[in-house]
N, C-alpha and C positions, 0 to 999 in steps of 0.2 A: 465510502458512503455507508452510513449506519442506518438510514431510514428508507422506507419504501418510496417516499416521495422523491428521493434522489435517483430513482431507477427508471430506465427506459424499458418498458415491457413490449414484447414482440406480438404483433397482431396475428400474423400467420407464419407458422402454426401457433395456435394459442395454447398448446399443451405439448409437452415432451415426454418421452418414455423414461421412467426412472429405472435404475439398475435392479438387480435381483432383490427380492423381499428381505432376505437376511441382512443385506447391507443397508437397506432403507431403514430397517428396524434398529440397527446399531446407530445410525445417524440420529434417528428420533430420540432414542434413549440418551445419547450423549448430549443432545441439545436440551432436553427437558430436565435431566437430573444428574448429568455427568456419566451415566452408564457405568462401565467398569473402569473408568479412569481414576476414580478416587477423588474427583473434584465435584463441584456442585452443578455443572451445566449452567444454562442461562435462565432456568426457572420460568419457562413459558410453555405453552402448548404448541408443539411443532405441527405444522399444517402440511400434509402430504400434497394436497391440491395446489397450494401456493408454491411448494417446492418444485412442482412440475411445470410451472409457467416459465417459458423461455424469456430471458432478459439479455440485454447487452451488458457485458461485464462492467462493473463499477470499479474494479481493481484487478491487479494481475496476480493476486495471492494464490489463485488456483494453480498457476505454474510453479509457485514456490512449494506448495504442498506436494505436487508431483515430484519435484526434486527431492523433497524430504523422504518420500516413499521409496525412492531408489537409493537413499543414503545408507551406508553401513553403520549400524549402531556401535558406539564406542570410539569412532574415529572423528576427529575434528573435520569440519568442512565449511566452505564458503560458496554461496550460490547467488547469482545475480541475473535479473531479467529486465528487459525494457519492452513495453508494449502499449498499444493504444487502449484507453478506457473511456467510458461514456457516463456522463452525469447530467441529470436534469437540473442545471444551474443557470441562473441568469448571467449572460455574458457581460463582463466588465473588464477593467484593466488587468485583473489577475485570474479571471475565470473564463473557461470555454466549455461548451458541452462535450467536446472531444479533446483529449490531451494525452500525453504519454506519461506513464508512471514507471519509475525506477524502483524495482523491488529488490531487496537484498536480505540475506540471512547469514548468520554465523552460528554453526553448530559446535559447541564446546562445553564439556562438563564443567569447566572452570569459569565460564562466562558469567558476567554480572551486569547489573544496571550501570555501574561505573564504566564497564567496558563499552557498553552501548553508547553512553554519553560521550566518552572520549573518542570513539570511532566517528560519530557524527560531527563533532566539533572539528576534529582533524580534517575530515573530508572537505567541509566548507571553508576552513581556513586555508587549505591548499588551493582552493578555488579563488582565493583572494579576498574573502569576506572576514573583516576583523571583528564584527559584532555578531556573534552567534549565541542564541539563547535556547536552552532546552528546558521545557516546563512540563509539570505533571499534567496528564490528560486522561481521557477514557476512550478505549477502543475495545470492542467486544471480545476479540480473540487474543489480546495481550494483557498481561498483568504482572508487574506494573506497566503503565503506558506513559508515553511522553510525546509532545509535539516539538518540532524544530522551527525556530523563527530566525529570520535574518532581518537586519535593519536596512530599509530602503532609503538611501540618503536623499534622493530627489523628492520623495514624498514625506520624508521625516516620520516614518512609521515602521512598525515591526510587521513583517509579512510571514504568515505560516507557509512552510515549505513541505511539510508532510508529517506523517505519524510514525510512531515506533513503539517498541516494547519487547517484552519477553513472552513468547508464545505460551498460552495456557496448556495444561495437560490434555484438555479436550481436543486440542489441535495436533499435538505431537504424538501422544501415546497410541491413537488409532493407527498410525502408520509405523509403529514400532520404534519410535525415537524417545529415549528416556533422558538424554542429555538436554541441557538448556539450549534454547534457540533464541538468539537475538534477531529481531526482525524490524524492517523499516520499509516504508513506501513513500517516495519523494516525487514531487512534480518536476518534470524535465523542462517544460515551457517556462515556468516561473524563474527557474535558474538561468535559462538562456536569456530571458528578458533582462534580468538584472546584470548579467555579465556583459551584454551588448548595449546596455544603457538605453533600452527602448522604453517607451511610455506605456505600452500595453502588450500583453502576450499575443494579441491578434496581429500585431505588426510582423510577427514571425511568418505569418501565412499570407499577409497582404503587403509584402515588402515592395518598395519602389526599385526600379532599375538602377538609379544612382546609388542607392544604399547597397544593393547587391554588388555593384562594381567596386565600391570602396571598402566594404567589410572584409577584413583579412580572411576570416574563416570561410566566407563564400567564394573567395578567389583561390583558395588553396586546393 
């Protein structure tokens, strides 16, 4: 989610305690002008009060950053996480307000955009999808950025599966990582819907007993 309208804000408590002032100041500087990262930041006025508002997480990238903070600089690494996320989106065949995101990163000084595209294409092709498309996009914390699309045969349309890119210095340098970091966040339910030939991702949560009895994955 890139916009505030995508976010569920928590009513109680309506304010959370931020960490020590020194860290808060570093976050502000990094957001506004890049701080000491050598990059430009996001060129806006960071709002301390807004940052203190509790929200339901819109992505699992916080877990990714925690993994990066514990990573040893100079060594290659791969980290993955799966967790529930929450978005204020209208429910339809490919959207739910609660779903699971698959987050992954590859830390490698030699990594490139070509490495990222190849990894994503190989992943989906091993899942049985012949038509995989990776297109340029925009996400605040990666540059360059790309979206992954799969072709949904029964609807004859391309469906976005998630976002990806190379983490910006504002994301990696504050936790001591100078190597390149390839990152992606993919929707689990959309993938499951397509693999099992369902009409909508909601069918995963409102499945009928006959379907559960016959579906191989559910019987294993």
